[in-house]
C-alpha angles and dihedrals in degrees: 000000000000090000091052090050092052091046092050094048089050090052091051091049090053092049091054095051115082094197095064122076111245112269140168116213132212144127140264118257137187124209107265121215115193125206112207134199106237090189132039104242135134117274105244101173136028111191103180142044129226110271094027119133112232135187126226112285094022111143111243102180141340134227125213105276102176095111096052092044089055089051090050091051090052092052091047090055092050090047093052091050092049092049092053090047089053092050090050092052093047092050092048126207119337120246090246091057091050091048091051091051091049089054090052090051092052091047090051090048090053090049089054092050091048093046090048091052092050091048093050093050092049091051089058091047091048091051088052088047093239093127135034126254089249091061090051092050091050091053090049091051092049090052093050091047090052090052091051092050091049091051091049093050092045091053091049089053091049090052091052092048091050091056129218116333115247090234090061092049092050091049089054091048091052091050092051091048092049093051091047089053092050090049092051092050092050091048090054090049090050089060088059090064089070111062109213135186109265092195140013110276150115122280106249101176143357104196095186129054135212110297096023120127107217118202121251113289093010117149106249099170135022124197128196102221138181134070094266139010123256131216127242106203133177110228119206114237096248089061098041095091092045094063122084126191110249094031121119123238138174123253129184119218121206110255094020120102098201121061118239128231114242133183118217109243101177141342124199123247094213128061112254097204136026116187116229091243095049097080099114134070093258093061097041091106090065094077116112132209127208115242130183119210128185114223111231105190118098090228088068092078091081096052119109132228117263096031111141116246135186127211109217108231102177091095093055 
């Protein structure tokens, strides 16, 4: 903000001096692409150096991902278990299991026949008063228990023969789908632990070093991207209406003898700075407007950000 104030005051000074050709001052800028840490973990790897040119997708640095990898391994184990359970339900009971249950049914049937025989004999004995009523009741209870066990085993066999219910299969499918979704989400989060270049550019800054733990959403890498720099220039109010987006102008870059061609990208509608002494009608012309111009010459690719530039206004 202080730099903009100084630039604007300098522009106003030039406008008020008749001996100086009209100019608008500004600086060169490159598109900045920031890589942010979406989690707060320790930086374990730094793959690039400041000033290095990188291509899209190039890893810049890595955060400690041991916790999320452990979580992924846990979900993978649960998923494998759920997949096998689904296969088992689709396949239904094995023939061996059905054969075992049939054997239990026949055993329970034999127990019913045996208990019924005991009960019938005891009824005869009770009629002849050779046994007590309690002995008869015990035989009756044993017979009823045998019948209940036979019914239970028979129902279990029927369930096996009917196969797995479709509701159980669908529940298993839903569980597998849910675990797959969780695994996909964690895999996407794992990618966030490696900060990569989103665009081709040059590494401008790496604010954190190896072993630091940046806070969530902190900028951990900044790239200067784009084929060429662009100029941010402060246009005096009298020239604001004379400039049209898409038109080509001439700008002079400090340290360069030949002016560069630049195409106006945008120009603000509102004044960006009003000096404290420009509050009356007489000083209204001292307002300035921010304009962005794309440099067109190939030689501009070697220019650096922050270099002062001047837009030549004498032709306007």
